[in-house]
Backbone as JSON, one array per atom type, in Angstrom:
{
  "sequence": "MAGRTVTDSAGRTWTCVPAMVASSDETGPMGKDVVLTCSTPSVVEPARVTVGWQWQTMSDNGLARIVSLASPVPRQ",
  "N": [[168.2, 135.63, 41.36], [167.73, 133.58, 38.61], [169.03, 133.16, 35.25], [167.91, 132.93, 31.8], [167.86, 131.01, 28.77], [167.1, 131.5, 25.44], [165.92, 130.9, 22.07], [165.74, 132.76, 19.13], [163.65, 133.53, 16.21], [165.44, 133.75, 14.14], [167.33, 131.94, 14.71], [169.26, 132.58, 16.56], [170.82, 132.15, 19.68], [170.03, 133.37, 22.76], [171.24, 134.51, 25.85], [169.87, 135.46, 28.78], [170.0, 137.59, 31.57], [168.99, 139.0, 34.66], [169.45, 142.46, 35.38], [171.29, 143.65, 38.09], [169.82, 145.46, 40.56], [169.92, 147.62, 43.18], [167.66, 147.85, 45.83], [165.65, 149.52, 48.2], [163.23, 148.75, 48.96], [161.15, 146.71, 50.84], [159.4, 144.86, 49.81], [160.44, 143.48, 47.7], [161.01, 142.08, 44.38], [158.43, 141.54, 43.46], [155.78, 142.43, 41.41], [157.19, 144.43, 40.19], [158.82, 145.75, 37.31], [161.43, 144.14, 35.42], [164.76, 144.57, 34.35], [166.44, 143.11, 31.75], [169.55, 141.84, 30.6], [170.59, 140.7, 27.61], [172.5, 138.48, 25.71], [174.25, 137.32, 22.78], [176.45, 135.42, 20.72], [176.63, 136.42, 18.07], [176.07, 139.11, 18.05], [177.42, 142.22, 18.82], [176.93, 144.17, 20.92], [175.09, 143.73, 23.94], [171.55, 143.15, 24.22], [169.21, 145.16, 25.91], [166.35, 144.77, 27.74], [163.13, 145.55, 29.07], [161.01, 143.79, 31.11], [158.08, 142.19, 32.47], [157.59, 141.34, 35.98], [157.18, 138.63, 36.22], [158.75, 137.35, 34.33], [160.19, 134.99, 34.13], [158.36, 133.0, 33.77], [157.17, 133.43, 31.36], [156.53, 132.57, 27.9], [159.06, 130.89, 25.92], [159.19, 131.64, 23.23], [157.92, 134.15, 23.27], [159.61, 135.72, 24.93], [161.98, 135.54, 23.42], [161.18, 136.88, 21.09], [160.79, 139.51, 22.02], [163.41, 140.17, 22.79], [164.77, 139.88, 20.35], [163.62, 141.93, 18.82], [164.61, 144.13, 20.16], [167.3, 143.94, 19.8], [170.63, 144.91, 18.77], [172.13, 145.39, 15.49], [173.25, 142.37, 13.99], [176.69, 141.26, 13.94], [178.85, 140.85, 11.09]],
  "CA": [[167.35, 135.33, 40.24], [168.46, 132.87, 37.57], [168.86, 133.62, 33.89], [167.24, 132.04, 30.86], [168.4, 130.95, 27.43], [166.03, 131.34, 24.45], [166.35, 130.97, 20.68], [164.79, 133.56, 18.35], [163.24, 132.99, 14.91], [166.61, 133.76, 13.25], [168.21, 130.88, 15.16], [170.26, 133.07, 17.52], [170.58, 131.74, 21.06], [170.24, 134.5, 23.66], [171.31, 134.24, 27.29], [169.34, 136.65, 29.45], [170.15, 137.65, 33.02], [168.48, 140.27, 35.2], [170.41, 143.46, 35.86], [171.2, 143.79, 39.54], [169.45, 146.81, 40.98], [169.73, 147.71, 44.63], [166.37, 148.43, 46.18], [165.4, 149.6, 49.63], [161.85, 148.32, 49.15], [161.1, 145.4, 51.48], [158.51, 143.95, 49.11], [161.19, 142.73, 46.71], [160.7, 142.33, 42.98], [157.05, 141.24, 43.09], [155.03, 143.54, 40.85], [158.08, 145.43, 39.59], [159.45, 145.34, 36.06], [162.82, 143.68, 35.52], [165.59, 144.87, 33.18], [167.29, 141.98, 31.39], [170.64, 142.02, 29.65], [170.61, 139.47, 26.83], [173.63, 138.48, 24.78], [174.43, 136.21, 21.85], [177.76, 135.6, 20.08], [176.6, 137.1, 16.77], [175.77, 140.53, 18.23], [178.48, 142.81, 19.64], [176.36, 144.77, 22.13], [173.94, 143.01, 24.48], [170.25, 143.82, 24.18], [168.62, 145.42, 27.23], [164.9, 144.82, 27.61], [162.38, 145.61, 30.31], [159.92, 142.83, 31.07], [157.32, 142.1, 33.71], [158.25, 140.65, 37.08], [157.03, 137.18, 36.05], [159.41, 137.05, 33.07], [160.69, 133.62, 34.11], [157.3, 132.08, 33.41], [156.66, 133.74, 30.02], [156.95, 131.58, 26.91], [160.36, 131.1, 25.29], [158.99, 132.39, 21.98], [157.6, 135.54, 23.59], [160.82, 136.4, 25.39], [162.9, 135.63, 22.28], [160.67, 137.92, 20.18], [161.08, 140.81, 22.64], [164.86, 140.37, 22.72], [165.14, 140.04, 18.95], [163.19, 143.26, 18.39], [165.44, 145.14, 20.82], [168.73, 143.69, 19.59], [171.38, 145.68, 17.77], [172.38, 144.67, 14.25], [174.28, 141.34, 14.16], [177.95, 141.51, 13.23], [178.93, 139.97, 9.94]],
  "C": [[168.19, 134.69, 39.14], [168.19, 133.48, 36.2], [168.11, 132.59, 33.05], [167.96, 132.09, 29.53], [167.24, 130.66, 26.48], [166.62, 131.47, 23.05], [165.3, 131.72, 19.88], [164.52, 132.92, 16.99], [164.38, 132.97, 13.9], [167.62, 132.69, 13.65], [169.3, 131.31, 16.12], [169.86, 132.65, 18.92], [170.99, 132.88, 21.98], [170.28, 134.0, 25.1], [170.93, 135.53, 27.99], [169.5, 136.52, 30.97], [169.6, 138.99, 33.5], [169.62, 141.18, 35.63], [170.22, 143.59, 37.36], [170.93, 145.24, 39.89], [169.21, 146.79, 42.47], [168.41, 148.41, 44.91], [166.21, 148.45, 47.7], [163.98, 149.16, 49.96], [161.81, 146.91, 49.72], [160.25, 144.4, 50.71], [159.23, 143.15, 48.04], [160.7, 143.0, 45.3], [159.25, 142.1, 42.58], [156.32, 142.5, 42.62], [155.88, 144.6, 40.19], [158.67, 144.88, 38.3], [160.91, 144.99, 36.3], [163.54, 144.06, 34.23], [166.51, 143.68, 32.96], [168.39, 142.43, 30.45], [170.78, 140.68, 28.94], [171.72, 139.54, 25.79], [173.64, 137.21, 23.95], [175.75, 136.45, 21.12], [177.74, 136.41, 18.79], [176.3, 138.59, 16.85], [176.79, 141.11, 19.22], [177.95, 143.33, 20.97], [175.19, 143.94, 22.64], [172.66, 143.84, 24.34], [169.76, 143.99, 25.62], [167.12, 145.59, 27.03], [164.27, 144.89, 29.0], [161.17, 144.7, 30.16], [159.21, 142.83, 32.42], [158.01, 141.23, 34.74], [158.12, 139.14, 36.99], [157.67, 136.7, 34.74], [159.91, 135.61, 33.0], [159.62, 132.62, 33.71], [156.71, 132.38, 32.03], [157.21, 132.73, 29.02], [158.32, 131.92, 26.32], [160.22, 131.94, 24.03], [158.7, 133.87, 22.25], [158.81, 136.32, 24.04], [161.81, 136.57, 24.25], [162.48, 136.72, 21.31], [160.97, 139.31, 20.72], [162.57, 141.14, 22.51], [165.29, 140.64, 21.28], [164.77, 141.43, 18.42], [164.07, 144.36, 18.97], [166.92, 145.01, 20.48], [169.36, 144.61, 18.57], [171.59, 144.8, 16.53], [173.45, 143.6, 14.49], [175.56, 141.71, 13.42], [178.06, 140.5, 12.09], [180.29, 139.42, 9.71]]
}
């Protein structure tokens, strides 16, 4: 699964990649939530968010809003 890069309303550019989770389910990720790890240079700790399995097709603004709300305080 590929990652995505989105820009939030504060102008921070976030790079999000899915966390690798081993699963014994043959059906794969369809219908299962995905945990993303999103990072940006201005925040020390990456934000971890859980999104729906079709997260790659959601709008950039929607994903950026979710990440921004979950992000730790930016470093100064």
